[in-house]
VEXTIGU-794053 format. One line per field, with one value per residue: residue number from 1; residue in one letter; x, y, z of N, C-alpha, C in turn. Coordinates in steps of 0.05 Angstrom, whole numbers, padded with zeros to 5 digits. Each point is the difference from the previous one (the first is absolute). Example, Ala and Ser with C-alpha at 12.3 -4.5 7.8 and 13.67 -1.06 7.14 Angstrom:
2
k: [1,2] $
r: [a,s] $
n_u: [00264,-00007] $
n_v: [-00114,00021] $
n_w: [00156,-00014] $
ca_u: [-00018,00016] $
ca_v: [00024,00024] $
ca_w: [00000,00001] $
c_u: [00018,-00015] $
c_v: [00024,00022] $
c_w: [00000,00014] $
//
This chain:
308
k: [1,2,3,4,5,6,7,8,9,10,11,12,13,14,15,16,17,18,19,20,21,22,23,24,25,26,27,28,29,30,31,32,33,34,35,36,37,38,39,40,41,42,43,44,45,46,47,48,49,50,51,52,53,54,55,56,57,58,59,60,61,62,63,64,65,66,67,68,69,70,71,72,73,74,75,76,77,78,79,80,81,82,83,84,85,86,87,88,89,90,91,92,93,94,95,96,97,98,99,100,101,102,103,104,105,106,107,108,109,110,111,112,113,114,115,116,117,118,119,120,121,122,123,124,125,126,127,128,129,130,131,132,133,134,135,136,137,138,139,140,141,142,143,144,145,146,147,148,149,150,151,152,153,154,155,156,157,158,159,160,161,162,163,164,165,166,167,168,169,170,171,172,173,174,175,176,177,178,179,180,181,182,183,184,185,186,187,188,189,190,191,192,193,194,195,196,197,198,199,200,201,202,203,204,205,206,207,208,209,210,211,212,213,214,215,216,217,218,219,220,221,222,223,224,225,226,227,228,229,230,231,232,233,234,235,236,237,238,239,240,241,242,243,244,245,246,247,248,249,250,251,252,253,254,255,256,257,258,259,260,261,262,263,264,265,266,267,268,269,270,271,272,273,274,275,276,277,278,279,280,281,282,283,284,285,286,287,288,289,290,291,292,293,294,295,296,297,298,299,300,301,302,303,304,305,306,307,308] $
r: [m,i,g,g,i,a,a,g,i,v,v,f,n,a,e,k,e,r,l,e,k,n,i,s,r,l,k,k,q,v,k,e,i,y,i,f,d,n,s,d,i,s,d,g,d,y,d,g,v,t,y,l,s,e,n,k,n,c,g,i,a,y,a,l,n,r,i,m,e,q,a,k,v,d,g,y,k,w,l,i,t,m,d,q,d,s,l,i,p,d,g,m,v,h,g,f,e,e,s,i,r,t,h,e,n,i,g,i,v,c,p,q,v,i,d,r,r,r,t,y,l,q,a,e,d,n,e,a,e,e,y,v,n,f,c,i,t,s,a,s,c,t,s,i,e,a,w,e,k,c,g,k,f,d,e,w,m,f,i,d,l,v,d,n,d,f,c,k,r,i,t,l,s,g,y,k,i,l,k,l,n,k,w,i,l,d,q,e,f,g,k,i,t,p,k,s,e,w,k,q,k,f,w,v,g,v,s,k,i,l,h,n,q,n,f,v,k,f,s,y,k,k,f,v,s,p,l,r,v,y,y,t,n,r,n,i,i,y,a,n,k,k,m,k,k,y,g,r,v,g,y,e,n,y,n,c,k,g,y,f,g,f,i,i,s,f,m,i,p,s,i,l,r,a,q,n,k,i,a,v,i,k,a,t,f,d,g,i,v,d,g,a,k,s,n,p,e,q,w,t,v,k,s,g,k,k,y,a] $
n_u: [00014,-00011,-00003,00021,-00007,-00021,-00024,-00010,-00032,00003,-00021,-00011,-00023,00020,00008,-00024,00007,00007,-00024,-00015,00009,-00001,-00022,-00010,00001,-00016,-00019,00013,-00010,-00029,-00001,-00005,-00032,-00008,-00025,-00001,-00020,00003,-00002,-00023,-00005,00006,00026,-00011,-00007,00009,00005,00010,-00018,00013,-00032,00003,-00024,-00005,-00005,00026,00005,00021,00007,00020,-00001,-00023,00000,00021,-00005,-00022,00007,00019,-00021,-00022,00020,-00001,-00027,00001,00019,-00011,00019,-00008,00004,-00013,00003,-00023,-00005,-00024,00014,00016,00023,00012,00024,00006,00005,-00017,-00004,00018,-00004,-00032,00000,00007,-00020,-00027,00007,00002,-00024,00011,-00013,-00006,-00013,00002,-00008,00006,-00019,00015,-00011,-00015,-00015,-00007,-00034,00024,00000,-00004,-00009,00018,-00002,00008,00022,-00002,00016,00000,00007,-00025,00005,-00034,-00016,-00007,-00022,-00012,-00022,-00011,00002,00001,00033,-00019,00019,-00007,00024,00015,-00019,00008,00028,-00005,-00017,-00001,-00026,-00010,-00017,00013,00023,-00002,00010,-00004,00028,-00017,00004,-00006,-00033,-00003,00006,-00015,-00028,00005,00011,-00012,-00013,00010,-00023,00008,-00010,00001,00017,-00008,00022,00003,-00017,-00020,-00018,-00019,00002,-00026,00006,-00027,-00027,00022,-00011,00014,00007,00008,00019,-00005,-00018,-00002,00015,-00019,-00029,00009,00008,-00029,-00014,00018,-00008,-00017,00011,-00018,00003,-00014,00018,00015,-00015,00002,00020,-00017,-00024,-00007,-00010,-00002,00007,-00019,-00004,00017,-00008,-00027,00006,00008,-00017,-00013,00003,00011,-00019,-00022,00017,00000,-00024,-00012,00010,-00013,-00004,-00010,-00017,00001,-00016,00002,00024,00018,-00022,00007,00025,-00001,00003,-00025,-00026,00019,00021,-00015,-00002,00024,00011,-00017,00000,00014,00026,-00010,00002,00023,00010,-00013,-00018,00004,-00001,-00024,00001,00016,-00018,-00018,00008,00004,-00022,-00013,00014,-00006,-00028,-00011,00012,-00010,-00023,00009,-00003,00018,00008,00010,00008,00011,00029,00005,00007,00032,-00012,00015,-00005,00003] $
n_v: [-00023,00014,00016,00018,-00011,00014,-00012,00013,-00007,00013,-00006,-00013,00002,-00005,-00020,-00001,-00025,00016,00024,-00007,-00005,00017,-00001,-00024,00013,00011,-00021,-00017,00034,00012,00013,00010,-00010,00029,00005,00003,-00002,00002,-00028,-00003,-00019,00014,-00011,-00007,-00028,00017,-00023,00019,00010,00024,00006,00013,00017,00014,-00019,00006,-00006,00000,-00015,-00006,00024,00002,-00024,00005,00029,-00013,-00018,00022,00015,-00024,00002,00027,00005,-00021,00020,-00009,-00006,-00027,-00003,-00023,00000,-00004,-00020,-00003,00002,00015,-00025,00021,00003,-00023,00020,00008,-00001,-00029,-00010,00010,-00014,-00022,00012,00008,-00017,00000,00019,00024,00017,-00021,-00001,-00010,-00018,-00013,-00018,-00012,00014,-00019,00009,-00030,00011,00014,-00019,00022,00002,00009,-00020,00019,-00018,00024,00003,00010,00025,00014,00023,-00002,00014,-00024,-00006,-00026,00004,-00023,-00013,00031,00009,00016,00024,-00003,00005,-00007,-00018,00007,-00001,-00028,-00001,-00024,-00022,00014,00009,00030,-00017,-00015,-00005,00007,-00008,-00013,-00021,00011,00012,-00025,-00005,00012,00001,-00027,-00006,00025,-00003,-00017,-00014,-00024,-00019,-00017,-00005,-00017,-00005,-00006,00020,-00019,00020,-00023,00027,-00008,00011,-00001,-00002,-00016,00000,-00022,00013,-00005,-00024,-00006,00004,-00005,-00025,-00003,00009,-00017,-00014,00018,-00015,-00032,00003,00023,-00015,-00017,-00003,00021,-00012,00004,00026,-00005,-00012,00018,-00012,00023,00003,00023,00016,00008,-00011,-00017,00007,00001,-00013,-00021,00007,-00004,-00024,-00008,00025,-00013,-00028,00001,00018,-00019,-00015,00026,00008,-00032,00001,-00014,-00005,-00033,00016,-00009,00004,00021,-00002,00021,00020,00014,00016,00009,-00004,00005,00014,00007,-00001,00014,00016,00003,-00023,00014,00026,00004,00002,00030,-00015,00025,00001,00000,-00020,-00001,00015,00003,-00017,-00010,00007,-00014,-00023,00007,00000,-00018,-00016,00015,-00007,-00016,00010,-00023,00000,00017,-00029,00008,00003,-00013,00014,-00003,00000,-00018,00010,-00022] $
n_w: [00001,-00016,00020,-00018,-00012,-00003,-00012,-00025,-00006,-00027,00005,-00022,00014,00022,-00013,00012,-00008,-00015,00015,00013,-00027,-00009,00016,-00006,-00019,-00006,00010,-00028,-00016,00004,00016,-00026,-00010,-00025,-00001,-00008,00007,-00031,00010,-00015,00000,00021,-00005,00029,-00013,00007,00017,00016,-00013,00001,-00001,-00030,-00002,-00019,-00002,-00014,-00029,00015,-00011,-00015,-00002,-00001,-00019,-00020,-00012,00002,-00012,-00018,00008,00001,-00014,-00013,-00003,-00013,-00008,-00028,-00019,-00006,-00019,-00001,-00020,-00008,-00031,-00004,-00021,00013,-00002,00027,-00008,00001,00028,-00003,00026,00013,-00025,-00010,00020,-00009,-00027,00015,00014,-00020,-00005,-00017,00009,00010,-00020,-00013,00017,-00030,-00003,-00012,-00030,00000,-00014,00004,00005,00002,-00019,-00014,00021,00004,00025,00012,-00014,00021,00018,-00019,00008,-00004,-00003,00003,-00023,-00002,00027,-00007,00004,-00015,00034,-00002,00012,00013,-00001,00029,00016,-00019,00008,00032,-00005,-00015,00010,00008,-00009,-00028,00017,-00010,-00003,00023,-00028,-00034,-00001,00022,-00015,-00027,-00001,00014,-00015,-00019,00025,-00007,-00035,-00004,00014,-00013,00002,00007,-00032,00026,-00024,00015,-00014,00022,00010,-00004,-00003,00001,-00013,00002,-00015,00011,-00017,-00007,-00026,00011,-00022,-00021,00009,-00026,00007,00021,-00017,-00015,00022,00024,-00021,-00008,00027,-00004,-00021,00010,00012,-00007,00027,-00008,-00010,00032,-00008,-00020,00019,00010,00010,00004,00023,-00021,00034,00002,00031,00003,-00022,00015,00026,-00022,-00017,00023,00006,-00027,-00004,00019,-00009,-00031,00003,00012,-00016,-00015,00026,00001,-00020,-00024,00008,-00006,-00021,00024,00007,-00023,00006,00009,-00020,-00009,00001,-00020,00012,00023,-00019,-00026,00019,-00002,-00013,-00023,00010,00014,-00021,-00020,00024,00011,00031,00015,-00027,00002,00008,-00020,-00023,00009,00013,-00025,-00003,00019,-00008,-00033,-00001,00018,-00013,-00029,00007,-00004,00016,00001,00033,-00003,-00002,00025,-00007,00027,00014,00002,-00023,-00014,-00018,-00003] $
ca_u: [-00015,00012,-00005,-00002,-00008,-00032,-00006,-00025,-00008,-00023,-00022,-00027,-00015,00023,-00004,00008,00018,00016,00013,00010,00027,00016,00005,00018,00029,00008,00005,00025,00020,00000,-00015,-00025,-00004,-00015,-00018,-00016,-00020,-00011,-00031,-00019,-00007,00021,-00002,00029,00000,00029,00016,00027,00010,-00019,-00013,-00006,-00012,-00017,-00019,00000,00018,00015,00028,00026,00024,-00018,00003,00023,00009,-00016,00025,00019,-00001,00004,00027,00016,-00014,00013,00028,00007,00016,00000,-00035,00002,-00031,-00008,-00027,-00012,00004,00027,00005,00025,00015,00019,00024,00003,-00008,00023,00011,00005,-00001,00030,00007,-00003,00023,00027,00008,-00016,-00025,-00019,-00029,-00013,00015,-00015,00013,-00010,-00024,00001,-00022,00011,-00009,00012,00028,00022,00008,00020,00015,00023,00006,00020,-00008,00012,-00012,00008,-00013,-00012,-00018,-00028,-00010,-00029,-00002,-00004,00027,00015,-00003,00010,00009,-00027,00008,-00004,-00032,-00005,00008,-00007,-00025,-00021,-00002,-00014,-00033,-00016,00003,-00021,00007,00020,00026,00004,00024,00027,00010,00012,00031,00017,00006,00017,00030,00005,00004,00024,00001,00010,-00013,00023,-00018,00019,-00016,00006,-00027,-00010,-00033,-00015,-00025,-00012,-00003,-00023,-00011,00013,00011,00026,-00010,00006,00024,00011,-00004,00014,00025,00002,00002,00031,00019,00009,00011,00025,00009,-00005,00004,-00021,-00015,-00024,-00009,-00006,-00023,-00017,00000,-00030,-00024,-00001,-00026,00001,-00023,-00013,00003,00025,00005,00000,00025,00032,-00003,-00011,00029,00018,-00009,00014,00021,00017,-00014,00012,00029,00012,00027,00019,00004,-00025,-00013,-00029,-00002,00017,-00016,-00011,00025,-00002,00017,-00020,-00021,-00005,-00001,-00031,-00027,00009,00005,-00019,-00029,-00009,-00005,-00019,-00032,-00005,-00006,-00026,-00016,-00026,00022,-00017,00002,00031,00004,-00022,00022,00033,-00005,-00006,00023,00023,-00018,00013,00031,00002,-00007,00016,00020,00010,00021,00024,00010,00028,00017,00003,00020,00007,00014,00022,-00014,00025] $
ca_v: [00021,00030,00015,00027,-00010,-00016,-00004,00002,-00014,00018,-00016,00007,-00023,-00018,-00027,-00009,-00019,00007,00022,-00017,-00024,00026,00015,-00021,00005,00030,00003,-00016,00017,00025,00004,00017,-00006,00012,00000,00028,-00014,00023,-00003,00014,-00025,-00005,-00033,00013,-00022,-00016,-00008,00009,00029,00027,00008,00029,-00001,00021,-00022,00015,00010,00029,00003,-00012,00018,00011,-00028,00002,00013,-00010,-00020,00011,00016,-00020,-00018,00020,00004,-00031,-00001,-00002,00018,-00011,-00015,-00014,00012,-00026,00006,-00021,-00030,-00007,-00017,00001,-00024,-00006,00007,00028,00022,00002,00011,00030,00020,00000,00013,00023,-00004,00003,00019,00029,00021,-00028,00010,-00027,-00028,-00014,-00031,-00008,-00006,-00022,-00012,-00017,00001,00019,-00020,00023,00001,-00019,00013,-00005,-00028,-00002,00005,00032,00016,00019,00031,00016,00017,-00008,-00029,00005,00003,-00018,-00016,00021,-00004,00037,00016,00018,00024,00003,00009,00023,00027,00018,00005,-00022,00000,00020,-00020,00008,-00018,-00018,-00027,00000,00016,00005,-00007,00015,00029,00002,-00018,00023,00023,-00007,00001,00023,00005,-00007,-00026,-00023,-00014,-00021,-00024,-00026,-00019,-00032,00003,00002,-00001,-00003,00012,00004,00022,00013,-00024,-00006,-00033,00009,-00011,-00032,00006,00009,00029,00013,00004,00026,00027,-00005,00006,00021,00027,-00001,00007,00020,00004,00017,-00020,00006,-00014,-00029,00004,-00015,-00026,-00014,00016,00010,00007,00019,00012,00034,00025,-00001,00011,00032,00010,00009,00019,00019,00006,-00006,00024,00014,-00006,00017,00027,00008,-00001,00006,00007,-00019,-00020,-00018,-00019,-00014,-00012,-00014,-00024,-00009,00000,00028,00023,00025,-00005,-00009,-00031,-00009,-00003,-00025,-00027,-00006,00012,-00013,-00027,-00004,-00008,-00026,-00033,-00011,-00017,00016,00028,00022,00011,00006,00025,00010,-00002,00016,00033,00009,00003,00026,00024,00005,00004,00027,00022,-00007,00011,-00009,00017,-00007,-00009,00002,-00011,00018,00004,-00020,-00024,00015,-00007,-00019] $
ca_w: [-00002,-00002,00013,-00010,-00031,-00005,-00020,-00004,-00026,-00007,-00012,-00017,-00013,-00004,-00004,00030,-00003,-00025,00021,00016,-00002,00002,00032,00009,-00009,00018,00037,00010,-00010,00019,00029,00007,-00026,-00004,-00022,-00012,-00016,-00016,-00008,00015,00030,00013,00021,00015,00021,-00003,00021,00014,-00011,00000,-00021,00003,-00023,-00006,-00017,-00020,-00004,00004,-00019,00006,00020,00027,00025,00011,00026,00023,00009,00013,00024,00018,00000,00023,00035,00017,00004,-00024,-00020,-00032,-00011,-00028,-00008,-00011,-00013,00013,-00020,-00004,00007,00011,00003,00032,00009,-00017,00008,00014,-00020,-00004,00020,00001,-00010,00013,00013,-00020,-00024,00010,-00016,-00006,00005,-00010,-00015,-00013,-00018,-00028,00002,-00029,-00013,-00008,-00023,-00018,-00007,-00004,00020,00016,00020,00002,00011,00020,00022,-00001,00014,-00009,00009,-00025,00000,00003,00002,00015,00023,00009,00001,00009,00024,-00004,00025,00007,-00003,-00025,-00010,00001,-00001,-00034,-00001,-00002,-00030,-00018,-00002,-00022,-00017,-00002,-00001,-00022,00001,00024,00013,-00015,00011,00023,-00001,-00016,00021,00029,-00004,-00001,00027,00006,00000,-00025,00003,-00004,-00011,00008,-00018,00011,00007,-00029,00001,-00025,-00007,-00023,-00011,-00023,-00010,-00018,-00012,-00031,-00027,-00009,-00002,-00020,-00005,00013,-00012,-00027,00013,00010,-00022,-00015,00017,00007,-00023,-00002,00029,00014,00012,-00006,-00029,00014,00015,-00017,00008,00015,-00004,00024,00009,00004,00013,-00015,00020,00001,-00026,00018,00011,-00014,-00012,00010,00020,-00017,-00004,00024,00016,-00008,00004,00034,00001,-00021,00011,00010,-00021,-00008,00017,-00008,-00029,00000,-00007,-00030,-00022,-00012,00016,00005,00002,-00025,00001,00017,-00018,-00015,00014,00023,-00005,-00020,00001,00022,-00015,-00020,00013,00010,-00006,00004,-00009,-00001,00037,00003,-00015,00023,00018,-00009,-00009,00025,00017,-00005,00010,00027,00007,-00004,00018,00033,00018,00030,00018,-00019,00021,00000,00024,00030,00006,00013,-00024,-00028,-00030,-00010] $
c_u: [00023,-00008,-00009,-00018,-00031,-00006,-00027,-00008,-00023,-00028,-00018,-00011,00013,-00012,00017,00018,00028,00016,00011,00023,00017,00002,00022,00033,00014,00006,00020,00029,00004,-00016,-00027,-00008,-00022,-00018,-00016,-00022,-00015,-00031,-00023,-00011,00026,-00001,00029,00005,00032,00021,00023,00006,-00017,-00012,-00008,-00026,-00020,-00029,-00003,00020,00015,00024,00021,00016,-00017,00003,00022,00013,-00019,00019,00017,-00003,-00005,00020,00017,-00008,00010,00018,00024,00025,-00004,-00034,00011,-00030,-00001,-00022,-00019,00000,00033,00013,00025,00022,00003,00024,00003,-00005,00025,00025,00010,00011,00040,00011,00003,00027,00024,00004,-00012,-00019,-00016,-00029,-00019,00018,-00027,00018,-00008,-00031,-00003,-00031,00009,-00010,00004,00021,00026,00011,00026,00010,00032,00014,00026,-00005,00010,-00020,00001,-00012,-00017,-00010,-00028,-00006,-00033,-00005,00002,00022,00018,-00003,00007,00001,-00024,00008,00005,-00021,-00017,00012,00005,-00026,-00022,-00002,-00020,-00027,-00020,-00001,-00016,00019,00028,00018,00006,00034,00021,00007,00011,00027,00016,00009,00017,00023,00002,00005,00033,00002,00006,-00022,00019,-00028,00023,-00015,00002,-00032,-00017,-00028,-00011,-00032,-00012,-00012,-00024,-00003,00002,-00002,00024,-00009,00014,00027,00016,-00008,00013,00031,00004,00004,00026,00015,-00006,00009,00033,00010,-00007,00007,-00024,-00026,-00030,-00017,-00006,-00030,-00020,00008,-00019,-00016,-00007,-00034,00001,-00021,-00001,00008,00034,00015,-00003,00016,00020,-00003,00002,00034,00023,00004,00010,00016,00027,00001,00018,00035,00020,00034,00025,00009,-00033,-00003,-00018,00007,00011,-00020,-00012,00019,00004,00009,-00017,-00018,-00011,00007,-00015,-00018,00008,-00004,-00026,-00026,-00011,-00009,-00023,-00031,00006,-00003,-00021,-00021,-00029,00017,-00019,00007,00032,00012,-00008,00021,00024,-00010,-00009,00031,00023,-00011,00009,00027,00004,-00006,00011,00020,00015,00020,00031,00028,00028,00011,-00009,00024,00012,00007,00004,-00015,00024,-00010] $
c_v: [00029,00019,00022,-00008,-00005,00001,00011,-00001,00010,-00017,00012,-00031,-00027,-00032,-00011,-00020,00010,00016,-00024,-00015,00034,00005,-00027,-00004,00026,-00005,-00012,00014,00025,-00004,00016,00004,00023,-00008,00026,-00012,00019,-00010,00016,-00018,-00011,-00028,00004,-00031,-00011,00003,00015,00026,00018,00004,00021,00001,00023,-00006,00012,00008,00020,-00001,-00015,00017,00009,-00022,-00006,00017,-00004,-00021,00008,00011,-00016,-00018,00021,00002,-00030,-00001,-00013,00016,-00004,-00013,-00012,00004,-00030,00002,-00024,-00029,-00005,-00008,00000,-00029,00002,00006,00032,00021,00007,00008,00033,00009,00001,00019,00029,00005,00007,00015,00023,00011,-00020,00022,-00026,-00023,-00014,-00024,00001,-00009,-00004,-00008,-00024,-00012,00015,-00011,00015,00013,-00021,00014,-00001,-00016,00006,00015,00033,00014,00029,00029,00003,00016,00001,-00028,00006,-00007,-00030,-00014,00017,00004,00031,00007,00010,00030,00010,00008,00025,00022,00005,00009,-00028,00000,00009,-00010,00008,-00013,-00022,-00027,-00002,00020,00011,-00006,00011,00024,-00004,-00006,00028,00021,-00019,00005,00025,00006,-00010,-00026,-00020,-00020,-00025,-00030,-00032,-00021,-00026,-00008,00004,-00001,-00006,00014,00004,00030,00009,-00038,-00005,-00033,00002,-00018,-00031,00008,00011,00039,00008,00002,00022,00028,00004,00012,00022,00024,00009,00014,00025,00011,00026,-00016,00000,-00022,-00037,-00005,-00018,-00030,-00009,00017,00018,00009,00030,00011,00026,00011,00000,00014,00030,00006,-00001,00024,00034,00010,00008,00028,00013,00004,00020,00023,-00002,-00005,00012,00015,-00017,-00012,-00020,-00023,-00019,-00013,-00027,-00035,-00005,00001,00026,00021,00015,-00007,-00005,-00039,-00008,-00001,-00027,-00029,-00001,00011,-00015,-00023,-00007,-00002,-00023,-00028,-00001,-00014,00019,00029,00023,00011,00003,00012,00024,00004,00015,00032,00009,00005,00021,00021,00008,00008,00022,00020,-00007,00027,00003,00018,-00011,-00008,00008,-00021,00008,00004,-00017,-00028,00021,-00006,-00006,-00004] $
c_w: [-00001,00020,-00015,-00020,00000,-00024,-00007,-00022,-00002,-00016,-00007,-00012,00002,00006,00031,00002,-00003,00024,00024,00003,-00005,00027,00017,-00006,00017,00030,00007,00005,00022,00019,00001,-00034,00007,-00022,-00010,-00025,-00013,-00016,00007,00019,00010,00018,00016,00007,-00006,00024,00004,-00026,00003,-00021,00003,-00025,00005,-00016,-00029,-00018,00001,-00021,00020,00011,00023,00019,00009,00024,00030,00010,00013,00017,00021,00009,00018,00026,00016,00004,-00016,-00006,-00028,-00004,-00028,-00011,-00018,-00008,00012,-00009,-00001,00031,00011,-00007,00024,00003,-00022,00018,00017,-00019,00002,00037,-00001,-00016,00003,00025,-00006,-00017,00015,-00010,-00019,00000,-00010,-00012,-00012,-00014,-00029,00004,-00032,-00007,-00017,-00032,-00025,-00009,00001,00022,00020,00020,00001,00012,00017,00029,00005,00012,-00018,00005,-00027,00012,00004,00001,00000,00032,00017,00006,00006,00029,00003,00035,00005,-00003,-00032,-00014,00012,-00011,-00031,00005,-00003,-00019,-00001,00004,-00019,-00028,-00002,-00002,-00010,00001,00028,00011,-00011,00018,00034,00000,-00008,00022,00025,-00004,-00004,00029,00015,00010,-00024,00001,-00009,-00013,00003,-00025,00008,00003,-00027,00008,-00026,00005,-00028,-00006,-00022,-00001,-00030,-00008,-00021,-00021,-00006,00003,-00022,00002,00025,00004,-00023,00010,00015,-00024,-00008,00022,00004,-00028,-00001,00026,00020,00014,00002,-00024,00010,00013,-00021,-00002,00018,-00002,00025,00006,00009,00013,-00012,00030,-00001,-00021,00000,00013,00000,-00015,00014,00025,-00013,00003,00027,00022,-00011,00003,00036,00000,-00023,00004,-00008,-00025,-00006,00022,-00008,-00022,00002,-00006,-00018,-00009,-00011,00018,-00003,-00011,-00034,-00005,00015,-00018,-00009,00025,00023,-00004,-00026,00001,00022,-00014,-00012,00014,00008,-00013,-00006,-00012,00004,00040,00004,-00010,00022,00026,-00006,-00004,00027,00020,-00004,00010,00024,00007,-00002,00020,00034,00008,00019,-00003,-00015,00027,-00001,00024,00020,00003,00024,-00018,-00018,-00017,-00021,-00032] $
//
């Protein structure tokens, strides 16, 4: 058991059996587990956890902030954030703690994250560690001090690009994100169905020849959620307004460097691949309009930390 590290899980209409398996894995490695339930109908029947809910979907950022606040009140310094269906590897928390002890200015420690359904993604076959600029929240261990000093998670964003915005502020605030390749989390991103093996190989080959990973998206079928399309289109504009003093943010998710690349790599493919094209076109338009209307407070580095 690791005294200084707790775990938090944000759930939404969770499959109970899978979630209980996740909780059971975590209990072997941490003393305290917090659950924030974003479901409309709460289900707090989980033994040995601190259960939080407002009986509505408050968004990932809001849920993470409430978990962080409770962990701080309870005296914890670090929190591992988990998705409801992700299973933590045995021994990972201890490995994180050892790295926290031996490295300075760490804001987040994270594992490798691979979606094994996407055959073009390969795990790093080594146990090296490296500093990175971005990681997803799932299975990341975040310093509560760093979370507080960089301004916490942005609740207005609700869901998409929340982790991009947060990681940008963490690193600008003088903290480091340490990725430990020894630990690998198998994480499913979105609802996808891989195409036939030859089609996968074809599109992977095209992406290599053209040196553009966006082409591998055609190696699988994807369910396109209009709601997620809305938040992505809205938040990419909002986040870049908010962080404009410090360069671009969020485009790394789409293998591009700016808004024009985002249109080519996300906006257009979302419409072309959508099951309900009218709904996705409307979501795209609404997201752009609401992002353009947004007027975020300009984020600046707090004194006491040096912008590097």
